[in-house]
Structures are given as C-alpha cells and as structure tokens.
N, C-alpha and C positions, 0 to 999 in steps of 0.2 A: 656272883651277879653276872647280869648279861648286858649284852648291848643291843641297843636298838638299830634295826637295820636299816632304818632312813637317816637319821642323823648322827648315829654313831654313839648317843649319850647313854650313860652306864645307866642299868633299870634293875629294880630289886627283882627277886625271884619272885613268882606269881603274879607279877602286875602284868594287866593287859595292855595299858596304855603308856606311851612315852611321855611324861612332865614337860620335856622341852618342846618337841614338835607334834605330839598328840596323836601319831600314827600308831596304831593299833598292832600287836602281837600277829602271827600267824594263826595262834589258835583265836582270839578275838575275831580275826576278820573271818576266820571259816564258821564262826557262831553267827556273824552277821548276816553272811551270805545265805547260809540255811535257814533263817528267818524270812528274808528278801524272797528266797524262793518258794518257800509256803505262803507267803502272801500274795504273791504272783499266781500261785496256783489257784488260791481263793476269787482272786477277781475273775479269773479264766472261768471257772464256775459258773459265777455269778452272770457272766455275759452270755455263757451257752442257755444257761437257763432264762434269762430273758428273750432271746431269739427264740426259743422253743416255745414261749408264752405268747410271743408276738405273733409267731407263725398261724398258732391254733385261732387266735382270736381274729385273724386276718381270715382263715378256711372258713370259722363261722359267720363271719359278716357277709362273707362272698356267698357262703350258700344261703342264708338269709335273703340277700338282693337276688339271687337267681331265683329263688322259690316264689318270691313276690312278684319278679317279672314274669315268668312263664307258667306260673303256678295256675290252679285253676281258675 
C-alpha cells in the first residue's frame, strides 16, 4: 500500500486518486497535464488559422475597394 502525498491516507496499489481527499497521484496528474497541453496547442492552432483567414479577407476587401475607387 502507498500513502497519499497530500493527506497521508493509505491508498491501494494502482489507484490514481485518493478516496479521502481526491488528490491525484503524480502519474495521474502527469497524464492530466499532458491532456491540458494538447488541448491548449489545438486552441492556439485554431486562433492562428482564424487570424490568417481574417487577414486574407481584409486584404481582399481592401483590394476590391481600392480597385473600385481608383479603377477605370
């Protein structure tokens, strides 16, 4: 048996969370942190894509306005 690092309660082997306080083992916390990092990376990719698309739309509209203002 192992001990919870937060509250000191005894934990069975192979258990990821303490029944007494709910804190996770370092193994469980590491897996959770990896999931959070992957989710944040996906959000960053989505923001970059939106910014690029917005810039392209703005450039196209600007070109259209300039063409119709100073065009033939």
